[in-house]
N, C-alpha and C positions, 0 to 999 in steps of 0.2 A: 844948415843941416839940423842943428839942435832944435830950431823952431819947427822945422818940418816934422821931426821925430815927435815933438811934444803934441803936434796937431793930430797925430795918428791915434785914434781911440784905442784904449786898452781892450784886451779880450773880454774883461768883465763888462765893460761899457757896451761892447758889441753884443754880448750875450743878453744884456738887459734890454737893448734896443730890439733884438729879435723877439724876446719874450713879450715886450709891450706890443710889438707888431702882431704877434700871434693872438694876444688878447683882443686887439682891435679887429682882427680878422674874424674872431669868434662872434663879436657883436655884429659885424656885417652879415654873417651867416644867420644870426638870430633875427636880424631885421628882415631878411628875405623870407625866412621860414615863418615868422610872425605874420607878415603881410599875406603870404599864401594861405596860412591857416585861417585868417579872418575872411579872406575871400571864400574859402571852402565852407566856413560856418554859415555864411549867407546864401551860398549856392547849393548846399547839400543838407537835407534834414538829418541824414545819418551822421554826418560829421558834427553837426550842432548837438544832437542828442548824446553822442559818444563823449564829447568833450565838455559840454556845458549842462547836460541834463535838461532840467526844466527852467534854468535861469534865463532871464530876458537877454538875448544877445545884444540888443541895441544899448541897454543900460551898461552892460559889461564893456562893450566896445568904446563907449564914450570915455571910460577911464583907461582901458587897457591900450588902446591905440596910441594915445600920446605918452603914457607912462611906460609902456613896454616897447612898442615898435619904434616910435619916434625917438625915445630916449636911447634905445639901442643904436639907432642910426647916428645919433650925436656922439655916443661913445666910440663908435667905429670911426668917426671923423676926427677923433682926437680930443673931444671935450671930456676931460676926466671927471668933471663935476656931474656929468650925466650918469656915471656909474652909481652915484649916491641916490639916484632916482630909480634906475631900472632894476638894480639888484635887490634893494629892500622891497620894492613893489613885487618883484617875482616871488620872493620869499613869503610875503603876505598873501598873495594870491594862492600859492601852493598850500599854505596852511588853511586858508578859508575853504578852498576847494576840497581839501582832505576831510575837513569836518563835514561839509555838505555831502560828499560822497559816502562817508561812513554812516551818516544819518539816513540817507535816502537810497543808497545803492546805485546812484546815478553819477555820471561824469567821471568815471574811473580813469578813462584814457586822458582826460584833461589833467587829472592829478599827476599821472605818470609823466606827461609831457612837460608840465610846469615844474615837476620835481627835477627832471633832467635839466631844464633850463636854469633852475636854481643852482645846481651843482656847477654847470658850465659857466654861469654868470659870476659866481664867486671866484672860480678859478681864473676866469678872464680878468676880473677886477684885480686880483692879486698879481697877475702877470703885468698888467698896466702899471700898477702902483710900485711893484718891486722888481719887475723884469724877470721874475721867476716865482715859483710857489715855495714859500719858506717852510718846507716840510719839517725842518729841524724843530720848529716850534710845537709840532705835534708829538715829538719824541719825548714824552714826559711820563711819569709814573712807571707802569710796567713796560713801557716802550723805550725808556731812557737807557743809554748804554752805561752799564756799570758792571765791573767784574764780580763774579760770585765769591762769596766768602769761602776760604779753603775748607774742605771737608772730605770725609771718606767717600769712596765710590758709592757705597750703600746709601749714605745720606743724600748725596747729589741725585741718585736715582729716585729716591722717594720724593725729593723736592720736584724733580722733573715730572714724575707721574702726577703729582698733585696739580702742578701747573697745567699739564695737558688736559686733565679731567675738567678743570675750571674753564679752560678755553673751549674744549669740546662742548661743554654744557651751554656756554653762551653762544658761540658762533655756529654750532651744528644742531642745536636744539631750540633754544629760546628765540633767537633772531629768525630762523626759518619758520617757526610756528607763527610768529607775529606777521611775517611776510605773507604766509599762506592765508591767514585770517583776512588781511586787507585785500589780497588778490581776489579772494572769493567774494568778499563783501562789495568790492568795487566793480565786480563783473568782469574781471580781467583773466579769469582762469580759462585755460584752453581745454575744451571737452575732448576726451579720448574714448575710443571704443574699448570695451573690456579687454579684448585680446592684446592689442598693442600696449595698453596701460599695464597689463600683467608683465609683459616682457621688459618693458621699460623699468618697472619696479624691480624686477630680478636683476637687471643690469646695474641698477643703482645700488642694490645690496652687495653685489660682487665688487663693484668699484669701492664702496665704503669699507668693506672688509679688507680688501687688498691694501688700500691706502692707509687704513688704521694700523695694519701690520707694519707697513713701511715707517709710519710715524713712531711706533714703538721701537722699531729697530734703530732709527736715528736717535731716539731718546736714550737708549741703552749705550750707544756709541758715544754720545755727547757726555753723558754723566760718568761713564767709566773711564773714558780716554781723555776727556777735556777738563776734568775737575770743575764742572759747572753745569749749567742747564741751557736749553735752547732759548730761554727768555732773555731779551736784551738786558734787562735790569739785573740779571744774575748770569751773565754770559760766561762761556768757558774760558779758562785761564790758559789753555793750550790749544793749538790748532788741531782740529780733528779731521783726519783723512781716512778713517776706518769706517766699517759698516757701509751704509748707503752713500756716505760722503765720498767713497771711492768712485762712484758712478755719476753723481750729480751734486752740484755745490749746495743746493738748498732743498734737501729732501723734506724738511719740516714744512716749508712753504708750499712745495709741490703737493705733498700729501694733504695739507689743509685745504687747498683749493679743490683738489680732486674729491676729497671727502664731502665738501659742500655741494659739488656737482652731483655726487651720488645721493645726497640727501634730497636735492631737488628732483632727481629722477624718481626716488622712492615716493615722494609726496606728489608727484605729477605736477610740479610747479615750475614753469619756465622763468618766473621771477626769481626763484631761489637759485636757479642755474645762472641767471644774469647777475645776481648778487655775488656769486662765487667768482665770476669772471671780472666783475668790477673790483672785487677785493684783490684779485691777482694783478690787475692793472695798477691799483693803488700801491700795493707792496712793491711791484717791480719798478715803478717810476718815482715813488716818493720815499719809501723806506729802504729799499735795497742799496741805492747809492750811498746813503749815510752809513749803513751797516758795513758795506764793503770798504769804505774809506776808514772806518774804525778798525777793521781787520787788517788792512794794509798798514795802518799806523802801528799796530801792535806786533804784527808778525813779519812785516817788511817783505823781503824777497821770497821768503818761504810761501807766503800767501800769494804773492804775485805769480810765482811759478805754478802753484795749485790752480789759480784762476785761469792761467793760460791753458792748462791741460784739461780742466773739467768744465763742462758747460753749466749754465745756471738752471735751465728748465728741462732740457732734453738729456736724459741719461745716456751716458757712454756705455755701450754694451760690452766692450772688451776690457 
């Protein structure tokens, strides 16, 4: 009986095996998509021009088919060493295509596809190597979990507003402007007629204003009731269930994602909207579990009950 019990893999081992299996499944999908793409490159002038621009497809294929398609197949089959080939190669191709597209205005779709493959490849490599994505290693600097120094509500509110302004400047202005520049330079912008573009822009301004107001409301509640700020590195010392936290567990994250979507609508940029959605996925899957584990460790059953009653993304109306 003891020997049988010892032979049963622990939950962590099973989880690691599932993670590694998911990573191999990704590389299998990448193999299939890469093969289909290369077939389309030689079968369609439109696909070749959209993804390679004026580059010689034969010369690129000689390198890319063995280093991307074949190496992905080997990684999918369980050869971990193949990850050391396909992932660096994908990153190099993405960088070189990005430079080429920026200089010529061609091959923008190739940059976008290879950029997505770079992100997916790195994530799959981590899953194969660790059985999971070690998100805790990303929680450093302003994202590290540390309690705020005690202070008056006024001081905490000022700190919160300064943090919000800094984050808004970076994530709602600087990054979207950079994205729009490359979107247009690489020929990825979606043309819109003036009338729809006007109404989409108006909807973006309304969404941005409403979500900014909710973010400020959450900031006031956090700084005046929690003796801290929404920033993980200066988080609240008390559990806050006031203000918008009565209706949704993460109003700051919800408002930030919706604000970025609003900025994308204002700028007429589908890539900025995609950036907002990717940010939501990143926060929900990699940051939120660590944040909620920290809250449960600090507030125990109080937070567990709050989490049971209030949803994460969808506000409770009553």
